[in-house]
N, C-alpha and C positions, 0 to 999 in steps of 0.2 A: 165287566164292560165298561169302557168310558165313555164320558158324555162330555163334550165340550159346549161353549155357551150359545153358540149357531144349532147346533144339533138338538141341543136341549128346547131352546126356542121353536124351532122345527116340530119337535115332537109334542111338545104344551098344544100348539093348534091342533095337533091331531088329535090329543086326548081331548080338548074343549068339544070338536066337533064330534068325540064318538061319544062321548057323554049325552051331548044334544041328540044326539040320533038314536041313542039308548041303546047302544052297544056292548051288550055285554057277556062277551063270548066267554068259552072254556080257560083259551090263552091270555085272556086279560083278566081273569081270576088266578090265571098261575101266577102269571107277573106283579101282581097286589101284594103277594109275598116276599117279592125284592122290594127294598121299602128305600126312599131318597129321602136324607136328611141334611140340612144346611146350617150353617155358620157363618158369619164373615170375620170371626178370630182367628186370627192365626194360631201355629202351633209355640210359634217363640213365646205367647203368653202362655207358659207351663203353669202359672197358678190358676188361669181360669180357664185353659181349655182343659184340665184335668178332668172337669168333670162330663164334659160331654164327650172327648174322645175315652173315656172309661165308659161309659154309658152303651156306646157304639161298641165298645170291645166285648164288654158285659153280654151284648143280647146275641151279637156273633159267635161270640166262641161257646156262651151256654146253650143258646137256642137258635142256632143256626139251623139247623134241620126245619124250623119253621118258620124264622123271617129272616132274613139276610139285610144287613143295612151299606147301601153305598151312602157314602159321607163325603162332603164337599166342603172343607173350612177356607179362608183365608178369602172369604167371595170368592172363590174358583168357580162357584156356579151363579151365583146370585149374590149382588151387594148387599149391601144393611138395609139401606132402602128399597131394595126389590123383594126381600124374602117374605115380608108380611103380605105383600100383593100375591105373590105366586101359590103360600100357603090358601088363601082365601080362594084361588083361583082354583085350587086344586091339582095345583103341578107339580107339588113337592108332598112328601108326605109328613114329614114335620120340619119343626125348624128351634133350633138354641138364640133363643135374644135375650140381649140386655133388654132389660124393660127400660132404663132411660131413653134409651131410645124410641119409643112405642107411647108413651104416656099419651103425645098427642090423638093418637089414633085409637087407644086404648086408655081413656082416662084410668080405671080402676087400679091402675098398675101406678097410678101415680103414688100410692101407700108407700110404695116402697122406697122414695126418695123426698117425701115431705121433711121440709125443716122442721124441728124441733119433736119430732118422730122417731127420727130415723138411728138417734142413739140408743134409745129404749127396745129398738125394733133388733138392733145390732148386739146388745147387751142378753137379749133374750130371744135366740131362734128357734125356738119352740114355737113361737108363735106365729110362724109363717110355715113350719112344716105340712104337709100333707097330712089330712085328716083333722088339723084346727081350725076353731071357728073362723079365723080372718081366712087362710087357706080357702075355705068353704065360701067364705063371701067373694070373693074374689073369681072363684071359677065359677060362681053362680053369674057373676054378672060379666063375666066372659062370653059366657054360652046365651046370651042375648047378644052378642055379635057375631053368634056361629062359630066360636072358637072356644076349644077347650084347654087347661093350661094343666100337664100332667103333673108336674112339679116345679116350683119354684129354686130349687136346689138347696131347699133346707134351712133357709134363713138369706139375709141381705149379703153383701161383700161388705167390706171393712168401711164404713164413709169416708165420702169425699173430703179431704181438708184443704188447707190454703198453702199451698207453697209459693214464696217466693225470694224474688232475687236479693242481692247483697245489696245492691242503690235503692230498693223500696222496700224494704222489709214490713210485714205485716204479723205483728204482736198480738194484737187487741181489735177488739171490735172498730175501735176509734181507727186504726191504722187505716181500713178499707176505702173510707172516706176520700174520694179522687183518684182511686187505683183502676188500672185497666186490670180487670183479671179474666181470664181464659174460663168458661164453662160450656157445659154439653147439654143439661138439660134444664127443662122451660123453671124446674122448679128452684134450683139454684141462680137461675138469672133474676126473678123474681127476689131471690133472697140477698143476692149481692145488691142488687138496685135500691133494694129497702134501706141498706148501710151505706147509700151513696155512691156505689163503684162502678163504674162501667163495664159489662159484661160484653166480652166479644167472644163471639164462637170461632173456635181453632181447631181444626182435627186433630188427633195426638200425634200424626206424622210430621208435622209445621210447630209442632208446639216446641221445640228444642230451639229452633231458631227464631223463633217468636219470642221466648225469654233472653236466649241471647244477645238479641237484636234491642231487646225493649221497646218489640212491639206491645207487650203486655207486662205488667210489673209482674203478676201472679197467675198460679193454677189453681184451678177447685178442679181435684184429681182425688181417684182410687191412687194406693199405692203401686199397684199394680201397674197401672201407666205410667208412672213416674220410674221405674223401676226399668218395664219393656223398651223405654224410649231414653233412658240414660237422663232425664231431666234433673236427678240430685245432685249430677255436675254444674246446673245451673242455678238450681235453688240453694241459699244459703241456712233458711229457716222454716218450721213446717209449722203453723199454727193449728192446731188440733181440736179444731171447731167443727164438728158435724154437719155441714152445709146441707148435704145431702147424700144418694146413695142409688144402689142399685141391685138388683138379682138379676141371676139367669135360670129363664124359663126353658121348659121342653112346651113346647103349644104344636095342636094339630086342629084339624077343621072338624068340628064336631061332627057333621054326617058322614064325613067322611072316614072318620073313626069309629064310630059306630057299623057303619056297613064293612069292618074288619071281620075277621072271623075272629070267635073267642081265644083259639088258639094263639093266634099273632098278638092277639091285645094283651093276653097272656104273659109271653113272653116281652113285650115291649115294656110292661109293667115292672117284670123283674127288673129289667134293666132301669126302672123309674125309682124303684125303690132304693139301690145300689145309688145313684143319682142324689134323689133325697136324703140321702144318708153322708155322702161325701162330699160333694160338691163345692159349697160354702164354708164347710169344717175344714178342709184339708187347705184351701187357697188362706183363709183368713190363720188358721195356725200355723199349719206346718210351712207355709210359704213365709207371709206376712209378718207375722211375728218370730217366727223360729228363726226366719233367714234375713227379710229386708230392713227392719228395724235396727237389729244389731249392728248390720255391715253399714247403715246410714249414718248412724250416731258413732259409732268405731272413724268414719271418714270423718266427721267434722260437723254433721248436720244439726243445726241447733232444734232441738223439740219445745216447744212452746204449750203447755196443758193450759185452758180455758179455766177460768176460776168459775165456781159453781153460779157466781152473780152472773157473770159472763153469760153462761148458758142459760141462765132464767131468762135474761135480757133479749137474747138471741129466741128464745122461743118464745116472748110477747112479743117481740118487731116482727116476728114469721107468722104471725097470725094470721094476717091477711093470705099469703099466701095458700094455707091450708082452708081460709073463708074459700078462697077462690076454687079450690080444688072442690070442695065442697060441692059447689054452686055449678060445677060440670057434673058429678057423679049421683048428685040429687044427698037432700040434707039428712034422709035416713038413712041411706047407706053409707053416705061420707060419713058423718058422726061414729055410726058403727065400727068402720075399719078402724077409726083413731082409736076409739074406745081400747078396741082389742088388740092395737099394736099395743099401745100404753098398759096390757095391762088389767084394763078394768072390765066390770060384765059388761056387757051389753044388752 
């Protein structure tokens, strides 16, 4: 079955009306076995798309007799900003989303992007895998908002570093002052501003020209964005300061999830276990470490590793970002999440 945006929105209205009238026909139950999932990421981001497409293929191929997934990538059905409202409305069954895009709506997910924390979280992916205390805390907090996270990909993606142009190089914390840096997340914005930089929000599709024309001097970005948009052609150096990061999660509406049959949930969870084991691991190791970094270095990219003193200073100056986040999620929850991310007993 093929759905276009107009047909989807029409069906959405009908579904909402049917739910309001309490219509639970046998036909509706049968259709519930056909699940609709979305992501705004295109397949051209093979590294980030590996997990989502793999999940869909796993469920369809191994459990297709129980659940069949109709999957819409590249924002073909819903844009990035439309996904969460659609999930909450019950008009899609699940979504893949990068956490950095929804931390304003779901603050607990900010733990995946906190300056001074993401480096530790990246080096210790088990701390965010399904069943871990941190994952359970995130899941519990999201359920207060009527949402359930099935997986966060088994860890965060490699942190976002600072990629700068030849004319405006950034090789240290001091070099950030007075520069214009492209950022996406709120957490990165605060961190850059704390060091005297000007944060500019530019979509990745416009980043190449923005760096080429000098609209920005640098970009805070994951290596997937750099490779996918060929930003390495405009960046002469990368300062590997772990400014922020993100994870890719599978999200469902809690009541809709609990209303699914046990057989359907089991089929989905089999795919979730595959996703949790492979999504972040394959992107970070097989794509970033094994392919992209060697190619960038060979092409002449200067790679600057921050000193331990710089990392410590960054953590200290970014304290206010973490404190602001704790204020959003609550002191008990926020401090517990940070302790768990840092490997401390909470």
